[in-house]
DRENPATOR-82036 format. One record per atom (N, C-alpha, C, O): x, y, z; residue in one letter. Coordinates in steps of 0.02 Angstrom, whole numbers, plus 50000, padded with zeros to 5 digits. Each point is the difference from the previous one (the first is absolute). Layout:
N
XYZa/...
//
This chain:
245
502204974150969g/500105008249944g/500385005350037g/500344999150050g/499585004749930g/500555004950022g/499945008249944g/499755001649946g/500565000950097p/500035008749961p/500544997849907p/500484996149991p/499155008449959r/500224997749954r/500725002250009r/500185002850051r/500274995549891r/500694999750001r/500175001749939r/499754996049960r/500595008450014l/500295001449929l/500705002449994l/500355002450044l/499794996749899l/500895003749990l/499694999849923l/499814994949970l/500195011150010l/499825001149933l/500795003349962l/500225005450020l/500044991649939i/500625002549973i/499935002849934i/499714996849957i/500595009950031s/500195001349952s/500384997349936s/499765001249945s/500724995850059n/500394996749955n/500394995650029n/500345001450049n/499684991449917s/500344995249999s/500665000450021s/500214997950054s/500155005449895t/500634999650000t/500125008149988t/499645003749967t/500994998250069l/500275008549997l/500584999349988l/500414996450029l/499665007449925h/500625001449970h/500884997450026h/500265002250052h/499994994449916g/500414996250053g/500044997550022g/500534998950030g/498754996949979g/499814992850058g/500054995249971g/500244998849945g/499524997850096g/499674992249953g/499244998850038g/499885003150052g/499754993649927y/499374999149996y/499714999850069y/500124994850032y/499445010850004l/499825001050052l/500655001750066l/499905000150061l/500635000849910g/500475002350052g/500055006850013g/500365001450048g/499375003749921h/499905006450066h/499544997950045h/500055002850054h/499424992349941c/499415001250059c/499944992350036c/499504997750027c/501124999049966q/500094992150033q/500025000750087q/499814995050030q/500325008749996q/500025002150056q/499155000750044q/499714997550048q/500175007049902h/499175003849995h/499534991850024h/499664998950050h/500534995649882i/499634997049981i/500204992850061i/499594995650011i/501095004450022q/499934996250057q/499695002050054q/499724995650033q/500245013049995s/499715003250063s/499284995549990s/499734996150039s/499995006749867f/499374999249993f/499874993850028f/499595000150046f/500644994349938l/499594994550004l/500134996150071l/499604996150027l/501005005749996g/500134997950071g/500384993649988g/500325000049947g/499734994050094q/499964994250011q/499614994650001q/500124994149987q/499225009650036k/499304995849989k/500074996149938k/500104994049995k/499835011449949v/499894997549952v/500624995949951v/500525002549978v/499244991350017k/500494995149970k/500035000149928k/500545000649972k/498814998749992r/500124999249933r/499445005949970r/499495000950033r/500615002949906v/499825004149970v/499694996849928v/500324996249963v/498955006250023l/499634999249937l/499905004549969l/499555004250007l/501064995549935f/500155005149933f/499745000549953f/500254995849963f/499125008349995i/499795002449953i/500445001049926i/500225005749992i/499874991149973p/500525001649944p/499475003649943p/500335003049958p/499224997350035y/499445001449948y/500115004449952y/499854999449941y/500505006750094a/500165007649954a/500594997649939a/500065001349940a/500254995450097l/500794996749930l/499624993149947l/499684995350023l/500435005449927h/499744994149960h/500474992950019h/499694994950014h/501005005149987d/500434995950053d/499775000350051d/500215004450038d/499224990749984r/500084999550087r/500564993650028r/500114999050060r/500204997249887d/500344995450034d/500825003850031d/500274999850056d/499965004049868a/500325003550032a/500175006550061a/500505001450034a/498795001749960y/499805004150042y/500034996450059y/500315003750039y/499474989250001a/499954997350051a/500744997250029a/500204999050057a/500105000149877r/500644998250038r/500425006150012r/500484998850037r/499465008349937t/500525004550028t/499695002550072t/500335001550049t/498914998749945a/499725000850092a/500124993050043a/500105001250059a/499914991749922r/500284997250042r/500745000550024r/500274998850054r/499945003449887e/500914998050018e/499955008150060e/500445001550039e/499155000949955k/500145009450060k/499794995650046k/500414996850033k/498925002349973f/499664998550067f/500124993950028f/499634998650047f/500984995349929e/500344998050027e/500524999150057e/500084996750051e/500345009749897s/500455004450025s/499765000650074s/500304997650048s/499085006349955l/500075005650055l/499794993750063l/500215001050057l/499454993649931g/499784995950046g/499094996549974g/499484999050031g/500655000549922y/499154999449997y/499884994949925y/500275001249947y/499334993850065g/499734996749948g/499575003449957g/499585003450029g/500414996649900l/499635002849950l/499504994049978l/500204994249999l/499205007649985d/499664994849958d/499615004449936d/499775005650014d/500194992249929s/499845003949968s/499345000749969s/500034996149953s/499205007450044i/499574998150005i/499734996949910i/499414998649990i/501025000949962h/500124999549935h/500024994250002h/499734996949955h/500644999450104e/500044992549986e/499474995650044e/500194994750025e/499355006949982s/499544998950079s/499274997749947s/499685005049984s/500084989949994c/499574996949983c/499285002850007c/499534998549964c/500435007350107d/499455001950028d/500125004650036d/499974999950061d/500215006049897p/500265010550029p/499534999450060p/500294998650052p/499115002149952v/499565000750031v/500154997150079v/499965003050054v/500174991749935e/500104992450068e/500815003750003e/500314998750052e/499975004849908a/500815003350039a/500045003150018a/500395000850047a/499195003849926v/499965007750032v/499754998550087v/500345002550045v/498944992749974r/499654999850056r/500634997550059r/500015001650059r/500574993349898k/500344994950050k/500625006350037k/500324999450052k/499695008049885s/500645001850004s/500455002750059s/499834995550038s/500555007849995e/500065002450055e/500275006249979e/499795003850043e/500584999849914a/500175004649959a/499845001149923a/500054995149964a/499775011050007i/499704997849937i/500695004949969i/500355002650043i/499774998349903f/500725003249972f/499685002549929f/499874995349962f/500015010350014i/499885000649914i/500525005049955i/499995006150001i/500364990549969g/500535001549988g/499675007549930g/499415001349991g/501275002849966g/499615003449975g/499924998249920g/499954994049988g/500055009649968g/500144997749926g/499305005049974g/499885005850015g/499774990449947n/499415005549963n/499304997550033n/499684994849992n/500215010450045t/499415000350041t/499374998749987t/499564999350043t/500355000049884f/499254998249969f/500064993049994f/499594996050024f/500925002449943r/500294991750005r/499894999350057r/499444997449995r/500685002950075l/500004998250046l/499245000250016l/499794994250003l/499665010950010l/499505002050037l/499494994249950l/499484997950024l/500705000249915k/499534996149950k/500054994850038k/499514997950030k/501304998449976a/500064993650040a/499554998350048a/499634995150004a/500505012350056l/499664997550056l/499144999750014l/499704997250046l/500045006949897y/499294996749993y/499954993249967y/499654995450018y/500805004849927d/499914994449942d/499994992750080d/499594995550008d/500945006150030n/499754993850057n/499695000750064n/500154997050051n/499405007349941s/499595002750069s/500155000650062s/499704998450052s/500945004949934l/500535002750048l/499855006650038l/500265000350056l/499415004549928i/499925006150026i/499604998550059i/500265000350056i/499154998149937h/499724997750077h/500444997750053h/500115003450050h/500214989649937e/500304994950044e/500605005650021e/500154997950056e/500275008149930i/500545002750008i/499645003650041i/500074999550061i/499635003549919r/499625005750054r/499764996150052r/500005004050047r/499764989749979k/499744998150048k/500494996550045k/499844998550058k/500755000249917r/500494996550023r/500665007850024r/500314999850053r/499745004149915v/500085008250024v/499605000150048v/500044996550051v/499635006849940l/499495005850065l/499444994550043l/499695003050044l/500144990249949e/499734998450063e/500654998050021e/500275002950047e/500054991549919d/500384995450038d/500585002850020d/500154998550058d/500375006449905g/500315006350035g/500824995149961g/500565001950017g/499354992149934i/500765000449993i/500355005449972i/499755005650006i/500794993849964p/500505005950000p/499865000549892p/499904994749970p/500115009850003y/499895000549945y/500605004849961y/500055005950014y/500384991049938m/500665006849973m/499784997549931m/499864994749971m/500225014150015g/499934999549922g/500495005049986g/500165005050034g/500114992549903s/500405004449970s/499895002149937s/499914995949955s/500085011650032s/499805004649932s/499314996649985s/499525001950034s/500374992249908a/499674999949970a/499404998050066a/499465002850011a/500914990650033g/499704998550058g/499715006950045g/499405000350015g/500875002749997t/499765006650038t/499605001949968t/499504999650035t/500295003349896n/499445003049973n/499534994449991n/499545000949960n/500484994250066v/499234997049985v/499785000650076v/499425001450016v/501164997450035a/499695001750083a/499505006950022a/499765001450055a/500205002549876t/499745007350030t/499344997049950t/500034995049964t/499635007550042i/499155003149971i/500064997649932i/499644995949971i/500795006750012s/499854997649908s/500765002749971s/500485003250021s/499334993249918i/500905002749969i/499835003949955i/500365000849950i/499105002250057n/499995010049956n/500865001849988n/500285001249947n/500004998550124t/500615004050008t/500774997349973t/500575002250006t/499164992149962t/500774996149951t/500265005049970t/499775005749991t/500724992049993n/500465000949929n/499904996549954n/500135001849943n/499614992250071d/500264995249940d/499154999849945d/499425002250004d/500994993649951m/499505001949933m/499544992050028m/500164994850028m/499155008649941p/499564995150005p/500004995049944p/499705001049947p/500774991650072i/500164997049940i/499614993949998i/500004996349950i/499615002250111v/499134998750009v/499665001050008v/499935006049993v/499514990850028y/499475002750023y/499594996950046y/499644995349984y/500395007950094p/499824997150051p/499255003050001p/499885005749979p/499554989550052p/499315000849980p/500055008350064p/499525003849994p/500874997850045s/499965006550035s/500495002150005s/500514997149984s/499465008550039l/500615004050036l/500095000950053l/500525002650019l/498944995350029k/500014998350050k/500584994650054k/500134994549975k/500155006750086a/500684997549991a/499774997550076a/499515001650033a/500934994749979l/499954999150086l/499645003750049l/499544997850034l/500695007749968g/499705005050054g/500214998750091g/499644999850050g/501074999649940l/499964996250048l/500345006250049l/500284999450055l/499555008149895v/500305006750039v/499465005649940v/500024999949939v/499575004150103p/499315003649985p/500355006249948p/499655004749983p/501094994949992f/500365004349960f/500284997949930f/500054994149984f/500115010649978n/500674994649938n/500505003749996n/500035006150003n/500504988749984i/500675002449997i/500124999249934i/499634997149961i/500985006050025n/500325000449932n/500924996950013n/500475003150025n/499524993049960p/500904997150022p/500404999349936p/499924997449945p/500555006050084h/500595002949959h/499915008149974h/500105002249943h/499784999950091y/499675008049981y/500775002349991y/500494998250033y/499485005449924l/500345004049988l/500005007449994l/499475002549980l/501085001950034d/499645008449978d/500275001549938d/500374997049960d/499245010950042p/500234999849937p/500915003549981p/500275003350044p/500014995649903d/500614998649991d/500025008849980d/499585000849955d/500645003750057i/500115007249980i/500295001749932i/499755004549967i/500914991150008k/500265001249962k/499844995249958k/500474999349962k/499054996650025r/499884994649953r/499575005649919r/499735005450012r/500294992649938t/499715002949956t/499444995549959t/499885000949940t/499754993450110h/499424997749975h/499475002350036h/499965001450060h/499554999049885m/499365006650035m/499594995650019m/499475002250022m/500624989349977g/499184997350034g/499815002150071g/500255004850030g/499394991949989e/499495001150052e/500444997750075e/500204994250002e/499915009350042t/500414997950066t/499624996850019t/499425000449979t/500864993650087r/499554996750059r/499675004050025r/499494997950025r/500645009749981e/499505002650038e/499695001449994e/499605001450045e/500255000149861e/499215001749976e/499694994949966e/499585000749956e/500624994650063r/499794991649955r/499444999150084r/499444997550006r/501015005550046i/499334998450044i/499735004850021i/499694999150053i/500325007149920r/499555005650011r/499554999049957r/499455002150018r/500554995849940q/499404996449942q/499564997650019q/499435001149983q/500824993350074y/499694995650032y/499525002050026y/499424999449982y/500865004250079h/499745005450045h/499555002849967h/499545001350040h/500335000449910e/499455004049962e/499424998049969e/499615003549969e/500334986950049e/499354996949995e/499975002650092e/500355001450049e/498804997449924p/499725001850093p/500074994450040p/500034995049965p/500035003650113n/500084995250053n/500504996049978n/499964993850004n/500685010049965t/500764996650032t/500254999350045t/500055005550028t/500164990849998p/500294998850073p/500865003549976p/500215002449948p/500164996350129p/500555004749993p/500554994149948p/499844994749973p/500775008650026v/500454995449965v/500595003350026v/500135005950009v/500304986750003l/500565000450046l/500595000349924l/500004995349960l/500325009150033g/500614996549980g/500754997150031g/500455002750032g/499484992549949l/500464997550022l/500615001449971l/499884999349940l/500755002350066r/500585001349965r/500314993350030r/499874997450054r/500774999749876e/500264994750011e/500374999350066e/500265004850028e/499754989049994g/500435002350076g/499594998050067g/500244997650052g/499015004349935t/499715001450051t/499334996249986t/499744998749946t/500044999650129m/499634994950002m/499465005350064m/500165005250029m/499104990449975l/499825001550057l/499734993350029l/499854994949969l/500135006650108l/499754997850044l/499564998750033l/499925002950053l/499624991949925v/499265001250046v/499834994750048v/499944994049985v/499975009150084e/499964995750046e/499305001450021e/500005006149995e/499494992650022g/499124997250010g/499905007649979g/500095001049940g/499735004550099d/499825008049985d/500785003849986d/500065005949985d/500344990950022k/500765004650006k/500404999049923k/500154994549977k/499975011249996a/500524997449927a/500505006250003a/499805005850005a/500694992949991t/500645003650001t/500644998849935t/500214994849975t/499905009950017l/500304999049926l/500944999750014l/500395004150023l/499654991849960q/500804995450003q/500355000749943q/499615000449952q/501074999950029g/500385001049955g/500385002449991g/500065002750055g/500575000149901v/500255006249999v/499675007449965v/500225005550017v/499394993949948t/499945006749919t/499195003050036t/499865005549978t/499764992350060g/499555004050000g/499544999849953g/500204999649942g/499105000550072a/499365002349963a/499495005649972a/500245005450015a/499304995349958r/499915006349964r/499334997350039r/500044994450026r/499315009549979l/499474998850016l/499545004249977l/499995005750024l/499474992049918f/499565005449970f/499464997050034f/499894994450024f/499735012149971l/499244998450056l/499505004249938l/500215005449979l/499314992650000r/499605002149941r/499855007350037r/499825000850058r/500345005349884g/499785007449994g/500485002250057g/499765003550044g/500804995149958k/500645000750042k/500684999949968k/500204996049957k/500135008850070k/500625000649992k/500394993850044k/499974998650060k/500474997849875p/500274995650032p/500584999950060p/500185005850013p/500154989150028t/500355001250052t/500624998150002t/500074996549950t/500455003750079e/500574996649992e/499984994250057e/499645002250045e/500584991949970h/500004997750072h/500624995950012h/500204998149946h/500394998750130e/500395001049993e/499974994050037e/499655000850051e/500664991649942p/499954994750013p/500015002450103p/500235004650034p/499404989549978g/499765002950070g/499385000950002g/499644997050040g/500065009749898t/499335002450003t/499404994250030t/499974993949990t/499655010150045d/499384992950031d/499335003949956d/499715005350011d/500194989449934f/499535001249948f/499514995050052f/500154994549977f/499435004350071s/499364997550029s/499525001549984s/499504996449996s/500575012149987f/499385002549992f/499644999549939f/499395001150000f/500964996949935l/499784996749951l/499724989750007l/499974996249952l/499935002550101l/499784992950002l/499335004350013l/499554997949964l/500235007750078n/499325001250034n/499414999549939n/499414998250008n/500815003449950d/499475003749936d/499754992349997d/500414995450000d/498685003349999s/499954995449966s/499944995549943s/499785002149946s/500414991650061n/500164998649938n/499324997749941n/499534996150007n/500615007249949p/499274999349963p/499854989049974p/499504996849984p/501205001450027l/499884991949985l/499474998050061l/499634995349988l/500305008350084n/499674998750033n/499485003249997n/499574996650028n/500255007449957a/499255004249980a/499464995649996a/499445002349987a/
//
């Protein structure tokens, strides 16, 4: 075993770049040379074959083999044998339902939190690494048995966090207002709004903001705060995880 190691990425594609291009150096640094193969979980998109091809091409270009879990006849066994796990983006509800349907919630938690294998998530894959998917931006196109997710960290994340556009004429709720509404409910955990191009690196009990754009932190009953890349977010890991209660 070893301490948990997570790389939670806001988005897989940044404007002007290719798939995972903006974070490929972070990925190589995170996985290192000990990992030879990555287990990819493409459940967030409908066309899993195409998704796996895209991911395989990228990871092979970085020097890693990639196995897609949807090609395995035994998904649980694939997780048990994996050296590292990467869950890609897409629809968070579809993704979480498939994780439940394939009995993978407990297995992934065990591999990451007890065995210490590296976990990477992008967008929806970052959402499911947290306590719940309550703060996803996605439409509930399918119905998972629970909104509780993997609980690899004791807070929630809002990937692709968008700041209000002061020039806009659209009068719908801003992302900040939606998160505030979430925090109107009792016992809701912190929400970290990760802007495009930003990611959170978790190593044991240390969490550091990486990337280029920064993040906005929402704590229930408090004003949101702005944070630059390099911020130490380790204090967010200290809260007791309700999934373990």
